N, C-alpha and C positions, 0 to 999 in steps of 0.2 A: 478776329480770326487770324490776323498776322501774328499777334503775340502768342496765340495758342500754338500756331504752327511752328513758330521759332523755338519755343521750348519743347515742342513735339512730344516726346515720350517721358516727360517729367525728369526726374533726377538722372535717369540712365542717359538720356540724350544730352543733358546739360554737362554731365561729367565727361562724356565722350568729347563734347565740343571743347571744354576747357583743356582736356589733355591734348587734343589735336592742335589747339591754338598754341599751347606751350611748345609743341613740336615745331610749329612754324617759326617761333621766335628764336630758336637756337638750332643750328645745324649740328651742334656738338653734343646733342643728347645721346647718351650711350644706347647702343642697340637694345640691350637688355631692358632698358627703361621703356622702350617702344613696343615691346612684345605684349601681345594680348594674354590675359590670364583670367581665370574664373569663368563662370557661366551663370546666366540667369535662367537656363532651361530647366524644366521639371522632368523628372524621370517618367518615361512612358507608362510604367505600371501605376504611378500615382494618378496620372491623367486618366488612365483607363478605369480605375476604380470609380472615379467620379463620373465618367462618361456612362458606365454601365448602370450606376445608381440612378442617373438621370433618366435613362431609357428603359431599364428593366424593372418590372414590378414583380417581386417574389410571389409565388402562388398564395402564400398565407396573406400577404398584403392585398392581393387582388380580391380575396374572399371578403375582406373587410373594407373594400374601397369606399363604401358609403358611410363608414363609421365616423363619429365626431373627430377622432384623432386624425383620420385620413383627410377629412375636410379641413381641419385646422392646418395640417401640413401643406395642403394645396393652396390655402389662402396665404400662408406665410411665403410660399415659393412665388406666388403671383405678386405679392407685395414687395419682393426683393428688388432693389434698384438694379437697373441694367448695368452690365460691366462697362468700365470706361473704355472709350475708343482709343486703341493704341496704334492702329495701322491707318495711315492716311490713304485716301482714294484719290489718285492722280490721273489726269488725262493729258496727253500730248497735243498741243495746238500745232497743227500742220498746215494751216492756210498759207498761201503764197504772198499775202500782203498783210500789213499791220492792221488795217481795218478788218480783214478777214479773221485774223487771230483774236482781236478784241471781241468780235462777234462770237467766235467759238468759246471764248472765256465766259461770256454770258450764258451760252448753252451749257457749259460745264457746271455753272452754278445751279441751273435748273435741273440738272441730272445728278446732283448730289456730290460733286467732286469737292474735296477739301483743299486741293492744291492743283496747279497746272504747270506743265513743262512748256516753256517757250522754245520751240524748235527753230532757232534762228537760221539754221542751215536750209530751211524750207523756203525762206523769204527770197523772192526773185529779185527784188531791188531793195537791198538792205543798206541803210545809211545809219550806222551805229550812233553817231552823235545826236541825231534827231529822233530816230526810231526807238532806241532803248529807253530814254526817259519817258516817252509817251507810253510805250508798252507796259512798263513797270508801274507807272503812276495811275494808269487807267484800268489796269487789270483788277478785277474785283476779288481775286484770290491771291494768296501767297504764290510766288512764282519761282520755278527753277529755270535758270538761264542755261540752255544747252546749245552749243554751236558745234555740232558733230562733224568731224572731218571725214573725207572719203575713206581714209585709211583705218577708220574705226567704224565703218558702216554707215556714215552719214552722207550728206550731199555737198559739204563745203570742200572746194578743191583749191582754195587760194593760199596765200602766204600764212605761215603759222604765227608770225609776229602780229599780224592784223587780227587773227582769230583770238589769240590770247588777250590782246588789248581790248577787244570787244567784250570778253568775259569780265575783265577787270572793270570796264565801264558799266557793265550790268550790275556789278556789286556796288559800285559807287552810286548808281542810280536807285539803289534800294532793293534790288532783287534779294529775296529771302535766302536763296540757294544758288550756287553756280556749280555746274557739272564739269569736272576736269578729268581728262583721260589719264590713267596711271602712267602711260608711256611718256607723257609730257608734263606730268605734275611737278617734277623738279624744276622745270623752267618757269612754270607758272608761279610757284612759291618763291622763286628767287626775288620776285618783286613784292615781298611780303608787306612792305610799308604801305602799299597802295590798297590793301584789303581792309575794309571796315569790319569791326568786330561783330556787327549785326548780321553779316552774311556768313552762312555756313557753307562749307565746301564739301561736295560729293566727289570723291575720287572713284572713278569707274573703270571697269575693264570688260570688254566684250569679246567673246569667241563665237563666231558665226559658223563654225564647222563641227565642234564637238564639245563634250563636257569632260573635264579632267577628273582624275581620281579625287576622293574625298580629302586625302592628305594634301594634294596639290591645290585644291580649292581653299583649304584652310591656310596654306602658305600664301595664296593670293590675297586673302582677306588681310593677313598680317602685313603684306607689302603695301596694300592700299592704306591701311591704318598708319603704318610707319612713314608713309609719304606725307602725312599730315591731314588725313581725312577727318572731318567731323562725322561724316556718314560714308560708309563703304557701300559700293555697288558693284555687283558682278552679274553678268548675263552670259549664258552659254547656250549652245545649240543642243537640244535633246534629240539624240538619234534613237533612243529607247526610253521607255518610261522609267526604267531604273536610274537613268541619268537624273531625272527630276527628283527621285528619292534622295540621291546624294546631295543635291542642292538644298533640299529641305533639311536634311540632317545637319549640314554646315550652318544653315540659318538658325536652326533651333539652338545650337550651342554658342552662337556668336554673342559675346558680352557687350558689344558696342552697336549703335544703330546701323542697320544693314538692310540693303535692298538686294534680294537674291532671286534671280529669274532664270528659268530654263525656257528657251524660245522654242516655238513650234508646237503643234498639237500634242505631241508626246510629253511636252513639258508644261502643259496648261495648268496642272494642279498647283504649280509654284505661284501662279497668279491668284488662283481661286482660294488657296488656303494660307495666304500670307499672314493674316491675323493670328491664326492658330500657331504658326511657327515663329511668330515674333517679328515679322517683317516691318521695317520702318514705313514703307508704303508699297502699294501695288498699282499697276497701270490698267486703266480701262479706256477703250476707245469711245469717241462720241457716236460713232456708227461703224459697222463692219468695214466699210470701204475706207475709213480713215484710221485704221489700225496702224500704229507706227512700228510694230514689230510682229513677227509671225506668232500666231497662237494667242493674240491679245483679245480677251473678251470685251464686251461693251460695259460702260458704266452702269447701264440699266441692269444688265445681267449680274454684275458683281453685287450691287446694292440690293437688288430685288431677289432674283432666283437663288443666289448663293449666300444671301444674308450676311454680307461682309461685316457690317457694323455690329452684328450680334455674335460673331465668332469669338471664342476664347481659347486659351491654351488647352482646356479640357474638353473642347468640342469633339464629339465623336464623328467619325467619317465613314461614309458608305459610298459605293460607286458602281457604275456600269462598266464592265470589262468587255471589250469587243474590238473588232477591226473589220469594217469601219465602225465608228461610234458617234461621229459628229451629228448624224441625223437623229439620234435617239432623243425621244421625249422623256426618258426616264428621269433625268435631273429635274425637269420642270414639274412632273407630277409628284415625285418623292419630296422635293423641297417644299412644294406647296403644302403637302400633308404634314411634314415635320413642323413647318411654321404655324399651321393652324392649331396643332396640338401643343405648341410651345415647347418642343423638345430641343435640347442643346445638341444638335447634330446637323450635318450638311452632307449632301449627296453630289458626287462629282463624276464627270466623264473620264474614262481611263482607256486611252488608246494603247492596246497591248499587242505586241508582236509575238512574244514568247511567254506563254502562260506559266510554264514551269519557273522561268527566271523571275517573273513577276511575283509569284507566290513565295519564292525563296527570299525576295527582297522586302516585300511589304508585309512584314511580320509584326509591326507595331500593334500593341494591344488595343489602341484606340481606333484602329481601322476595324470596325466591328462587323462589316459584311459587304459582300459583293454580289451584284446581279451579273449574270454571265450570258453573253449572246454570241452570235456567229463570230468566229469559228471555234470557240474555246470550250464548248459544253462538255465534250468528252475529256479534254485535258483537265477540266475542273474536277471531273470525277476522279481522275488519277491523282490529283493534287490534294484531295480532301483526306483528312485523317480518319474521318467517320462519315458514313453515307446512309441516308435514310433508306429503308428497305425498298420503297417504291422507286426512288431514283436509281438504286442499284439494279433493280429489275429492268428499268428503262435503258440503263446504260448511258445516261447523260445527266448532267447537273446544270441547272440554271441559277442556282442560289448557293452561296457559301456564307456560313454564319460563324463568326468567332465564338468559341466556347468560353466557359467561365474561367478556364485556366489561363486565358489571355493569349494562348499560343495556337492551339489546334483549330481547325476549320471543319465544320460539318456540312456535307452537301445535301441539297434538296432539289426537287423538281416541281415547280409550280406551273409549268407550261401545260401539262396534259389536262389537268382538271379545268383550268380556265378556258382552254380552247374547246374541249368537249362540251362543256356547259353552253358555250356560245353557239356551237353547231346544233345541239339539241334544241335550244330555244329558237334557232332559225327554222328548223324543221317543224317544231310544234311550240308556239309561244306559250301554251298552257302547260308545258312539261315541268314537272317538279324540279327543284334545285338538286335533289339527290335521287339518282336512279341506279338501277342495276341492269343486268343483261336481259331481264324479262320485262322491265318497264321503260327502258330507254327508247326514244324515237330512232336510235341508231341500230337497234336490235334487228338482225337479219338483213340490214342494208349492206350493199356492196360499196365500200369506202376506198377510194383510190387516193393514196398518200403520195404526193410528189416530193421526193427528197428523203435521204436516209441519214441525214446529219442529226444533231442533237434534237432539234424541234421535230424532225420527222420521226425519230424514235419515240418521242413523247406522244405524238398524235397517233401513231400506229398502235402503241401500247394502249392508249386510252380507248381507241375505237374497239380494239379487241376485247377489252374488259367489259365494254357495253354490249357485246354480242354481235358486233359487225363482222362481215366478211372482208378482210383487209387485203388490199393489193398495194404493194410498194413499187413505185416507179422511180427510177433514178438514172442519172447519166451513166453511172457505172452499174451495169447489170449484176456484177458480182457482189457489189456492196448492197444492192437491193435484195439479192437472194440471201445474203448473210443475215440481214435484218429480218426478212420474212421468216427465216428458219427459227429465229429466237422467240417469235411470238407464240402464244398459246391460245387457240390451236395455231399451227404453222400457217402463215399467210402465203399468198401468191406473190410473184415478183415479175417485173417486166422492165423493158427499156423505155426511155423517153420516146424513142422512135415508134414503138408499138402503141404508145399512148397517143402520139400525134397522128398516127395513121387511122386511128379509130378501131384498131384491132382489139384494144382493151377499153372497156367502158364500165360504168358503174352508176350508182345512185347519188353518191356524194364525192366531190372532188376537193381535195385539201392540198393547197400549196404551202410547203414549209421552207422553200428555198428563198434566196434573196433576189431572184429574177423579178424584175419590175420595180425594185426599190430605187428611190432617188440615188443617183441622177440618171439611171437607166429606165425612166418611166415608159419608154416606148416598147419595152420588151415584155414578153409573156412566156411562161413556161409551157403553155399548151395553146396550140393554134385555135382560132375561133371555130373552125369547122369541126373540131373534135369535141365541142362542148354540148352539142344538142343531146338531149336525153338525160342529162343530170338534173336531179331535183334541186340540188343546192351546191354552190361553189363557195368555198371559204379560202381566203388568202391571209396568211399570217403577216404579210407585209402591210404596214400602216402608213408609210411615207412613200407615195401619196396614199391617202385614205381609199380612194377609188382607183385601183390599179387598172391597167389595161385588161388583165385577166377578168376582173370583176365587171368591167364595162361590157366586155364581149359576152360574158356569161349572162348578164342581165338582158342583153339584146337577143340572146338565144332562148330566153324564157325561163332561165334558172333563177331560183332564189339566191341571194348573195348575202354573205356575212363578212363584214369588214374586220381587218386585223386589230382595230382599236379595242374591240370587245375582249379578245384574248389578252391584249397588252395590259389593259387596266386590271383585268381579273388576276393575272399572274403577278402584277406589281402589288396589288393589294395583299395577296398572300405573302409576298416577300416582305412587305412593310411590317406585317405582323411578326414574321420570323426575326426581323432585324430589331424591332423595338419592343415587342411584347404588347403592342397596342393595336386595337382594331383600326383599320385604315378608313379615312373619310372617302368612300368610294365615289360618291356623287361629285365631290370636289375634284378628284383625280380624273374622272370622265370629262368634266367640264374643261379642265386645264388642257388635256390632250386634244380635245376637239378645237378649242380656241387656238392652240399652237399650230394646228394643221391648217388653219385658215390664213395664217400669216404668210 
């Protein structure tokens, strides 16, 4: 394992190491000789062509899916060897004692890590002369020795000479890597004779406030490399998801081993997609409470849900766009479905503040589709170059699909059909899967829709199509009236106060707002005293599964339908739009229910 990690990414890493070692041997190397040149990145269009071929089946091919040629192709694909692992999975050991770190190292092995980072600055009583040889020799995985000072976001606040001496001792003790901050690298390398050739040096830079421009990040990479790095590392704070895109763009073009991370939830994709963009390694925490940096996923999530070891440069990417988005089970169910079908794709969470800016930035052809949730469904409609007629009539889009030109996006709405079917089945379990205004259990029912946002528009539209008498209730009465007037036939509108007082009642109550969603589980959009008389109450919120609204509705004698039914239904439709394949619905239902129990 140590030998494999030392040679890391084959000839690319070895070449970079030899060049950096040469730099350390002579401070007189001309600057031009230390500049980066060339790139191992592939053009996005090339990646996209393979991604789409992997996921999309042309209509003609689908018609002959059972033919001998198709079967032979499938067998050939199944027999193909897995791609080589290029990105290491690392976890930071942050225990406060040597014994604790060694115990964490064993835990890291059990959770699939390839390498560990010894965060020496976390040790409360650190004696380098005795602790370092023990840590390195007893660690079951290759180790990065990191002794991060306070001025670079760490915990060590003592003399610099002692800190750098400890890093040199770690190298002499056999550490596979040592992490040296760019600001102090010139001092560290001044003692070049003390560095064994077997230890590779990571030169790192951290910005906990912002992410610089792409040009500045590239210049930073060159400075780290020019300082003598075997491996370059830079970590920035992502204040917007477009910051993460810049980081990934620099990583993809970097011709030497590089660790590139955007911290925070808005930068999480830099951790989840490191193999696709050529990262030397990515970090996963042993558990959420032991994350060593903001936005760090766990080892289990990286290796399991996000299929880190199966990602390649041509892996297609999909994601859930929203704010908030951390609660979403979309990554869990879509990735489970992708993995079961053996598709070369991954699905990631995307915390987006500005939908227009996001769509202007994430134009790479291998980003093949986006699920869209609160509050961006109407902005997604505006950002799509083409819109499905039903979605255009609803006035909201919850699905964006990259078209064959690799540039344009088409908008769809899968919310309305999934939710309406769930409500129909709640009213009449024997209802057929396809109904119209004459056969639907909703026909002639008075349906009160709470919320006039994207989901509210979809549910109001769907209920009207099924022959229901629709009432739109919203915090803004004007917004409710505007939506009601757009339905055919025109619906009624009321304020939430009218609904709460009991002045407005109906047969079916549908909540499409985020009220009651984690972490505001104690809230409800409608008071308990206003629920009596409804036959059925549906809540689109599914985290938690049984919201306060649904609990109080059940206590009032109403039938209840949980939001997971709509969630799985709309996700299955999205999966088909993204991949051209039928979704494994039973698996998706099981995954979401299991995740809600955790």
